[in-house]
Backbone bond lengths (Angstrom), bond angles and torsions (degrees), N, CA, C in turn:
res aa  C-N    CA-C-N  psi(-1)  N-CA   C-N-CA  omega(-1)  CA-C   N-CA-C  phi
1 M - - - 1.470 - - 1.522 111.89 -
2 N 1.337 117.36 4.57 1.466 122.85 -179.23 1.530 112.75 60.58
3 I 1.306 116.97 28.46 1.464 122.35 172.85 1.518 106.86 -99.60
4 T 1.336 116.52 113.79 1.468 119.95 -172.74 1.520 113.19 -121.66
5 T 1.343 118.73 -6.32 1.464 121.27 -179.40 1.519 110.10 -133.75
6 I 1.337 116.32 161.07 1.462 121.17 176.43 1.529 110.28 -60.96
7 G 1.333 116.64 -38.92 1.467 120.16 179.28 1.522 112.24 -61.18
8 E 1.328 116.57 -42.95 1.464 120.33 178.19 1.521 110.88 -65.44
9 L 1.345 116.81 -37.42 1.463 120.07 177.44 1.527 110.47 -65.43
10 A 1.326 116.50 -41.93 1.466 120.59 179.35 1.530 111.34 -63.10
11 A 1.336 116.55 -32.47 1.465 120.65 -177.87 1.526 112.72 -89.32
12 A 1.318 117.98 -6.43 1.461 121.08 -176.36 1.522 111.26 -68.62
13 D 1.330 115.93 153.88 1.451 121.54 178.85 1.531 110.11 -69.25
14 E 1.343 116.53 124.01 1.463 120.06 -175.36 1.516 111.71 -63.87
15 K 1.321 117.43 -37.65 1.465 120.26 179.49 1.526 110.82 -61.81
16 L 1.332 115.94 -40.76 1.458 120.07 179.34 1.527 110.49 -63.86
17 L 1.337 116.41 -41.69 1.457 120.68 179.13 1.531 111.00 -64.51
18 K 1.345 116.01 -40.99 1.462 119.70 179.63 1.521 111.35 -68.48
19 D 1.329 117.06 -34.83 1.462 120.03 176.83 1.533 110.71 -63.75
20 K 1.336 116.01 -36.18 1.469 120.67 -177.35 1.524 112.29 -81.65
21 F 1.359 116.74 -40.32 1.461 119.84 -169.01 1.522 114.37 -123.98
22 G 1.343 117.73 4.19 1.464 119.46 -178.76 1.520 111.05 69.90
23 V 1.347 116.78 -148.96 1.469 120.43 -177.46 1.521 111.32 -62.13
24 Y 1.337 117.25 -24.67 1.457 119.72 179.05 1.528 110.98 -65.66
25 G 1.351 117.65 -29.25 1.458 120.92 177.53 1.516 111.84 -64.08
26 A 1.346 115.88 -42.50 1.469 119.60 177.44 1.519 110.61 -65.54
27 W 1.330 116.60 -38.19 1.467 120.09 178.84 1.530 110.84 -63.40
28 M 1.347 117.33 -40.90 1.460 120.72 -179.23 1.529 111.06 -63.39
29 K 1.336 116.99 -39.83 1.465 119.32 -179.94 1.527 110.32 -65.91
30 R 1.337 117.79 -43.07 1.470 120.19 177.44 1.523 110.56 -62.69
31 A 1.323 116.27 -42.28 1.466 119.87 -179.69 1.525 111.08 -63.64
32 A 1.339 116.58 -36.46 1.470 120.26 179.03 1.524 111.26 -64.50
33 H 1.345 117.01 -27.90 1.467 122.11 175.99 1.527 112.07 -87.22
34 G 1.338 117.22 0.75 1.459 120.30 -179.33 1.513 112.85 77.09
35 L 1.342 117.24 22.81 1.461 121.38 -177.56 1.525 110.02 -104.08
36 D 1.319 116.04 135.20 1.465 121.48 177.84 1.514 108.06 -149.16
37 D 1.329 116.49 107.79 1.461 120.23 -177.06 1.521 111.99 -96.33
38 A 1.332 116.74 13.25 1.458 119.21 176.77 1.524 109.51 -67.20
39 P 1.329 117.74 137.91 1.468 119.87 -179.45 1.523 111.85 -68.00
40 V 1.317 115.85 149.28 1.454 120.78 174.92 1.524 108.44 -71.01
41 E 1.305 116.11 128.86 1.459 120.54 -177.06 1.527 109.08 -116.35
42 P 1.337 117.73 98.74 1.465 119.96 -178.48 1.518 112.99 -63.52
43 V 1.331 116.79 -28.13 1.459 121.60 176.12 1.528 107.64 -112.96
44 R 1.309 115.80 121.55 1.455 120.09 -175.78 1.515 111.09 -68.37
45 E 1.336 115.66 128.66 1.458 120.92 177.84 1.526 110.09 -73.12
46 A 1.308 115.64 150.99 1.464 119.76 173.58 1.527 108.89 -64.49
47 A 1.314 116.05 140.97 1.453 120.51 -178.07 1.527 110.71 -62.74
48 K 1.347 115.30 139.00 1.461 120.12 175.93 1.523 110.44 -81.17
49 S 1.331 115.26 -27.74 1.454 120.68 178.62 1.520 107.83 -160.36
50 V 1.308 115.44 165.11 1.461 121.85 176.90 1.514 106.47 -128.70
51 G 1.335 117.50 123.28 1.456 118.40 -175.62 1.509 113.82 -148.21
52 H 1.312 115.88 154.48 1.456 123.94 172.73 1.520 108.28 -136.29
53 T 1.335 116.22 141.04 1.459 120.94 168.87 1.517 107.93 -126.24
54 T 1.313 116.45 155.58 1.461 120.28 175.70 1.527 108.56 -138.45
55 T 1.338 115.34 130.10 1.459 121.61 176.47 1.523 108.18 -92.19
56 L 1.304 116.63 132.20 1.465 122.37 -173.86 1.529 110.58 -96.77
57 P 1.333 117.83 138.32 1.469 120.64 -178.07 1.519 113.39 -70.65
58 A 1.324 116.42 -18.01 1.464 121.41 177.27 1.518 108.09 -141.08
59 D 1.319 116.21 151.54 1.459 120.32 -178.25 1.527 110.93 -65.59
60 L 1.323 115.47 137.73 1.458 121.02 172.78 1.519 108.63 -99.10
61 T 1.320 116.00 141.83 1.467 119.94 -179.22 1.522 112.60 -132.85
62 K 1.333 117.89 -8.87 1.459 120.41 -174.28 1.523 111.57 -106.75
63 R 1.318 115.52 145.20 1.460 122.14 -177.13 1.527 112.23 -58.43
64 E 1.326 117.66 -43.31 1.459 119.64 -178.54 1.532 111.62 -66.43
65 E 1.336 117.25 -28.93 1.469 120.73 176.55 1.525 110.14 -69.01
66 F 1.338 116.85 -44.57 1.460 120.79 176.84 1.530 110.28 -56.57
67 R 1.310 114.76 -46.80 1.467 119.31 -173.49 1.529 111.84 -65.50
68 R 1.318 117.35 -35.26 1.457 120.67 178.35 1.531 110.55 -64.24
69 V 1.326 115.99 -41.89 1.460 119.99 178.09 1.530 110.56 -66.82
70 L 1.329 116.19 -45.11 1.465 120.10 -179.80 1.527 111.54 -61.82
71 L 1.326 117.26 -33.30 1.462 120.40 179.08 1.524 110.96 -63.79
72 N 1.326 116.33 -44.78 1.461 119.80 178.00 1.520 111.99 -66.12
73 L 1.320 117.01 -39.11 1.463 120.39 178.48 1.523 110.90 -66.47
74 A 1.329 116.95 -42.44 1.464 120.51 178.78 1.523 110.50 -62.77
75 D 1.320 116.14 -41.35 1.469 120.53 179.78 1.530 111.22 -58.74
76 Q 1.313 117.05 -48.07 1.464 119.14 -175.00 1.524 113.07 -75.83
77 T 1.328 117.90 -36.09 1.468 118.54 177.21 1.524 110.47 -66.26
78 A 1.315 117.52 -40.22 1.466 120.12 178.51 1.529 110.89 -67.76
79 R 1.330 116.92 -36.66 1.471 120.54 176.04 1.528 110.55 -59.86
80 R 1.306 116.31 -45.59 1.468 120.12 179.48 1.525 110.74 -65.52
81 L 1.321 116.02 -38.40 1.459 120.50 179.35 1.529 110.50 -60.52
82 R 1.326 116.47 -47.38 1.465 120.15 179.71 1.520 111.43 -65.67
83 R 1.319 116.44 -36.74 1.465 120.02 179.05 1.529 110.75 -62.69
84 E 1.333 115.69 -32.61 1.463 120.74 178.69 1.527 112.14 -81.54
85 G 1.339 116.40 -8.28 1.462 119.77 -177.07 1.516 112.67 70.20
86 M 1.353 116.18 33.82 1.457 121.31 -175.73 1.524 110.80 -118.94
87 M 1.338 114.79 165.44 1.457 122.52 170.97 1.517 107.76 -128.81
88 C 1.326 116.65 157.21 1.468 119.96 -178.73 1.516 109.91 -118.52
89 K 1.321 114.57 154.96 1.467 121.45 178.57 1.529 111.43 -115.34
90 A 1.349 116.44 -7.24 1.459 119.57 -178.94 1.524 110.16 -144.55
91 V 1.335 115.57 145.32 1.459 122.81 177.92 1.519 108.37 -121.50
92 Q 1.322 116.42 130.29 1.463 121.38 178.54 1.520 109.60 -121.30
93 I 1.329 116.55 140.33 1.459 120.11 172.59 1.531 109.08 -114.28
94 T 1.319 115.10 151.36 1.458 122.67 175.10 1.519 108.07 -119.91
95 I 1.335 116.27 131.32 1.462 122.37 179.93 1.521 108.13 -126.94
96 R 1.323 117.20 128.94 1.473 120.57 177.84 1.518 108.68 -130.11
97 D 1.337 116.34 135.75 1.454 120.23 179.20 1.532 110.18 -96.18
98 P 1.340 118.82 175.45 1.461 120.91 -177.62 1.524 114.32 -61.17
99 D 1.339 117.94 -20.96 1.466 121.63 178.63 1.523 112.20 -89.33
100 M 1.344 116.49 10.67 1.464 123.65 177.69 1.522 113.30 73.09
101 K 1.323 118.08 10.40 1.459 120.19 173.00 1.529 108.13 -70.93
102 T 1.323 115.46 125.68 1.461 120.68 -174.52 1.522 110.47 -121.90
103 I 1.326 115.39 134.16 1.461 119.27 172.93 1.528 108.55 -126.70
104 T 1.322 116.00 148.13 1.458 121.84 174.09 1.527 107.90 -125.71
105 R 1.305 115.88 138.16 1.452 121.88 178.03 1.518 108.39 -136.97
106 S 1.329 116.32 140.90 1.457 119.71 -177.56 1.522 110.70 -132.19
107 H 1.319 114.24 160.89 1.471 121.14 179.74 1.522 108.05 -143.20
108 T 1.331 115.94 133.91 1.456 121.46 176.84 1.521 109.07 -90.93
109 V 1.334 115.81 127.88 1.465 120.18 -178.17 1.524 110.06 -85.75
110 D 1.319 115.86 155.27 1.465 120.65 -178.65 1.522 112.05 -69.88
111 V 1.341 115.89 -35.88 1.461 121.34 -176.65 1.523 108.66 -125.25
112 P 1.338 119.42 127.85 1.466 120.78 177.39 1.523 110.83 -52.95
113 T 1.337 116.10 144.54 1.464 119.31 -173.99 1.517 111.79 -141.56
114 E 1.332 115.05 159.09 1.456 123.74 171.14 1.526 109.23 -128.95
115 S 1.328 116.32 10.72 1.457 123.05 -171.23 1.524 111.87 -90.41
116 A 1.327 116.18 129.68 1.461 120.98 175.43 1.520 110.94 -62.82
117 E 1.325 116.58 -34.99 1.466 121.15 178.95 1.523 110.67 -61.66
118 D 1.343 117.15 -44.79 1.463 120.74 179.00 1.528 110.73 -64.51
119 V 1.325 115.92 -44.36 1.472 120.69 -179.80 1.518 110.33 -61.19
120 Y 1.321 116.71 -44.32 1.461 121.56 -178.80 1.528 111.55 -62.13
121 K 1.323 117.39 -43.59 1.467 121.04 -179.57 1.524 110.90 -61.55
122 V 1.345 116.77 -44.58 1.464 120.11 179.68 1.522 110.43 -65.29
123 A 1.346 116.88 -43.37 1.461 120.90 -179.07 1.527 110.88 -61.02
124 C 1.333 116.84 -41.15 1.469 120.20 179.21 1.530 111.17 -64.88
125 K 1.327 116.80 -41.53 1.469 119.79 178.54 1.530 110.99 -62.90
126 L 1.330 116.32 -41.83 1.466 120.26 178.72 1.529 110.43 -64.58
127 M 1.330 116.06 -40.65 1.468 119.97 179.65 1.527 110.45 -65.04
128 D 1.314 116.89 -45.99 1.463 120.49 -179.06 1.527 111.46 -62.96
129 A 1.333 116.64 -33.40 1.462 120.65 -176.65 1.521 112.51 -80.27
130 N 1.332 117.62 -20.23 1.472 119.76 -171.24 1.520 114.45 -122.80
131 W 1.332 116.93 4.76 1.463 119.09 178.93 1.518 109.83 -144.05
132 R 1.326 116.68 136.03 1.447 120.95 -179.70 1.515 109.95 -97.40
133 E 1.338 115.38 134.88 1.462 119.86 -179.61 1.522 109.65 -59.27
134 G 1.309 115.52 135.22 1.459 121.42 -177.01 1.511 112.21 107.11
135 E 1.328 117.62 -24.61 1.464 120.46 176.95 1.530 108.91 -79.54
136 P 1.341 118.35 133.70 1.466 120.53 -174.60 1.528 113.22 -73.16
137 V 1.315 115.25 143.42 1.466 122.71 176.80 1.516 108.34 -125.62
138 R 1.327 117.39 132.69 1.458 121.54 179.00 1.529 112.79 -106.55
139 L 1.342 117.05 -25.50 1.470 120.48 -178.48 1.515 109.51 -141.90
140 L 1.328 115.66 141.67 1.458 121.75 174.34 1.528 109.27 -133.22
141 G 1.317 115.51 147.41 1.458 119.45 177.98 1.511 111.28 -149.94
142 I 1.332 115.28 153.71 1.464 122.36 173.44 1.517 107.87 -127.98
143 T 1.331 115.69 132.29 1.463 121.62 176.17 1.522 108.67 -127.97
144 L 1.329 115.74 130.84 1.463 121.73 177.30 1.522 108.25 -97.32
145 Q 1.332 116.61 128.43 1.456 122.16 -172.21 1.532 111.70 -125.85
146 S 1.342 114.89 176.98 1.475 121.25 -178.22 1.527 109.71 52.87
147 L 1.328 115.36 56.76 1.458 121.16 -175.88 1.528 111.21 -81.76
148 S 1.310 115.01 150.69 1.464 121.63 174.96 1.521 108.61 -150.54
149 P 1.350 117.59 148.76 1.468 119.54 179.17 1.528 110.94 -59.80
150 K 1.310 116.48 137.15 1.462 120.49 -178.26 1.527 111.30 -59.16
151 T 1.345 116.58 -37.82 1.467 120.29 -177.10 1.521 112.43 -68.87
152 E 1.354 116.58 -15.46 1.462 119.91 -177.49 1.528 112.00 -113.65
153 T 1.332 116.74 8.65 1.467 120.36 -174.32 1.521 110.83 -107.12
154 P 1.330 117.74 111.44 1.472 119.56 176.91 1.521 110.44 -73.15
155 V 1.312 116.51 135.27 1.463 121.90 179.71 1.520 108.35 -126.23
156 Q 1.332 116.27 117.00 1.454 121.25 -179.18 1.522 109.49 -92.87
157 L 1.338 117.09 121.04 1.452 122.39 -176.40 1.525 110.97 -116.60
158 D 1.342 115.57 149.92 1.462 117.90 172.16 1.532 108.36 -82.50
159 L 1.329 117.57 178.63 1.457 121.59 -173.41 1.523 111.50 -60.65
160 F 1.340 117.40 -43.71 1.457 120.54 -178.74 1.526 110.13 -64.08
161 E 1.339 116.67 -46.86 1.464 120.21 -179.80 1.527 110.80 -64.49
162 Y 1.332 116.71 -34.83 1.456 120.92 179.83 1.529 110.86 -60.26
163 E 1.333 116.51 -36.05 1.454 120.75 179.55 1.524 112.26 -80.70
164 E 1.336 117.37 -36.95 1.457 121.47 -174.06 1.525 113.98 -85.37
165 T 1.338 118.30 -33.71 1.455 121.47 -173.46 1.525 113.62 -57.87
166 P 1.351 120.19 -47.00 1.481 118.97 179.11 1.521 112.91 -58.44
167 R 1.343 117.59 -37.10 1.462 120.62 178.98 1.525 110.98 -66.37
168 K 1.339 115.29 -43.91 1.462 119.31 178.94 1.525 110.83 -63.66
169 E 1.340 117.05 -42.63 1.454 120.24 -179.41 1.522 111.20 -63.52
170 Q 1.335 116.43 -38.61 1.457 119.84 178.98 1.525 110.74 -65.88
171 L 1.335 117.08 -41.57 1.455 121.10 178.20 1.526 110.68 -63.46
172 V 1.335 116.87 -46.61 1.462 120.84 -179.58 1.526 110.38 -62.17
173 S 1.334 117.36 -39.01 1.465 121.29 178.89 1.525 111.28 -61.57
174 V 1.334 116.33 -43.13 1.466 120.61 178.35 1.531 110.22 -63.52
175 L 1.337 116.85 -45.30 1.462 120.93 179.92 1.532 110.93 -62.97
176 D 1.329 117.31 -40.27 1.463 120.71 177.42 1.521 110.96 -60.43
177 R 1.341 116.55 -43.47 1.465 119.80 -179.09 1.533 110.87 -65.63
178 L 1.335 116.73 -38.68 1.463 119.94 177.36 1.525 110.97 -62.44
179 R 1.324 116.10 -42.87 1.464 119.50 -178.60 1.525 111.13 -72.04
180 D 1.332 117.16 -34.24 1.461 119.92 175.49 1.530 110.44 -61.59
181 K 1.314 116.17 -37.83 1.458 120.36 -175.25 1.523 113.03 -83.90
182 F 1.339 116.74 -41.37 1.458 120.30 -171.50 1.532 113.85 -109.95
183 G 1.326 117.98 0.00 1.460 120.26 178.70 1.517 112.77 109.10
184 E 1.325 115.22 156.96 1.464 120.98 -174.24 1.528 113.16 -63.02
185 S 1.319 117.52 -25.46 1.462 120.05 -177.34 1.523 112.84 -95.11
186 A 1.339 117.27 8.90 1.465 120.64 -176.95 1.520 111.96 -64.21
187 V 1.328 117.20 -42.55 1.464 121.82 -179.29 1.521 108.03 -134.42
188 L 1.333 116.46 116.59 1.453 120.76 -177.57 1.518 110.05 -134.19
189 T 1.334 115.60 156.21 1.451 119.41 170.21 1.527 108.12 -78.60
190 A 1.324 116.83 161.04 1.456 120.55 -177.82 1.525 111.64 -58.68
191 G 1.336 116.60 -35.55 1.463 120.43 -178.06 1.505 114.29 -66.81
192 M 1.342 117.09 -18.63 1.466 120.63 -179.39 1.516 112.54 -90.60
193 L 1.341 117.61 -4.97 1.464 120.89 179.46 1.520 108.20 -81.58
194 T 1.314 115.60 88.95 1.463 121.60 -173.51 1.517 110.02 -147.43
195 N 1.310 115.70 157.20 1.462 120.56 178.48 1.520 112.48 -101.53
196 D 1.345 117.53 3.58 1.460 117.97 -178.01 1.531 109.75 -74.47
197 P 1.347 117.93 161.97 1.461 121.57 -172.36 1.518 115.23 -59.88
198 S 1.337 118.43 -20.14 1.457 118.71 179.76 1.522 111.06 -62.71
199 A 1.349 117.17 -25.67 1.464 120.17 178.81 1.521 111.12 -68.06
200 L 1.333 117.76 -22.10 1.456 120.77 -177.44 1.515 112.64 -67.89
201 I 1.331 119.22 -19.89 1.456 119.20 -179.38 1.517 111.67 -69.99
202 R 1.343 116.92 -11.41 1.455 118.99 173.49 1.521 111.37 -77.96
203 N 1.337 117.19 -12.78 1.463 122.20 179.01 1.517 108.52 -94.30
204 K 1.333 118.05 115.89 1.463 121.39 -176.24 1.525 112.20 -65.13
205 K 1.337 117.58 -22.40 1.462 120.60 179.97 1.519 111.59 -87.04
206 I 1.333 116.68 -27.66 1.475 121.16 -179.67 1.509 106.81 -131.93
207 R 1.307 117.73 85.90 1.455 118.88 -174.26 1.515 110.88 -129.15
208 G 1.326 116.07 161.06 1.450 120.97 175.73 1.515 110.23 -64.04
209 T 1.302 117.51 160.38 1.455 120.95 -175.40 1.509 111.24 -73.81
210 S 1.328 116.03 146.48 1.456 121.39 170.95 1.514 107.32 -113.36
211 L 1.318 118.05 157.28 1.450 121.05 -175.13 1.520 110.88 -64.79
212 Q 1.320 116.63 136.25 1.461 121.80 -178.28 1.525 110.37 -78.16
213 T 1.345 116.03 145.00 1.461 120.75 -178.35 1.520 111.13 -59.76
214 D 1.360 116.06 -46.95 1.469 117.31 -176.57 1.524 111.04 -73.40
215 F 1.339 118.46 -25.12 1.456 120.56 174.36 1.520 109.57 -65.40
216 L 1.331 116.96 -43.15 1.458 120.38 178.12 1.516 110.97 -63.72
217 R 1.359 115.73 -39.87 1.464 119.63 -178.07 1.520 109.97 -64.00
218 E 1.366 116.56 -45.78 1.467 119.90 -178.60 1.519 110.45 -65.06
219 K 1.340 115.87 -42.68 1.461 119.62 -178.17 1.530 109.74 -63.04
220 G 1.329 115.41 -41.73 1.458 118.56 -179.72 1.507 112.33 -67.07
221 D 1.350 116.96 -37.15 1.452 120.09 -179.50 1.518 111.67 -69.16
222 G 1.352 115.46 -27.62 1.456 118.48 -174.99 1.501 114.05 -88.61
223 E 1.325 117.75 -10.85 1.465 119.96 -176.27 1.517 110.33 -89.69
């Protein structure tokens, strides 16, 4: 849209922004003016969802490129989920093409999860079902929904999962502690070793956007 500064965003036509970005467009214009009418919340509300999106500097068209980005997004959303002590029951992906056409698709999982592996598998299935290889993608996102506290979430496992799950949870806990101490890139899977922008969400100073609290509130009130 050739908007490159906060001043240009503040001066942009609000209707045009809303046509392009929905309620988030109106929020961006208010934010550019330094306005925020969200109430002060002395006690932090539990998150309604946990999400990351990343805008790509060049269009992606290949399946393996999509999957590399989704792997990094799944890793960070699941990390945030565990940090919050929550589990999710639904995974949503966001896909945007160079013409700003955006689609969102979600899937409800059979068993609540906090696992990046589970999130990644669902995200890949949603991507394969809703996007054809060769079509350009400019933005990808993963949002974890239907959250509940882990301590209050019953999880029914079969015999194999009953034996394997504690081991996996212990391993993930150790890896989380290592990354908390030494940085997000301290321990990675081979698929996450990439130079594409999705890797930047592991950097707390330069990371992909997460959904804004007041954006979620407005969206929820309007539905």
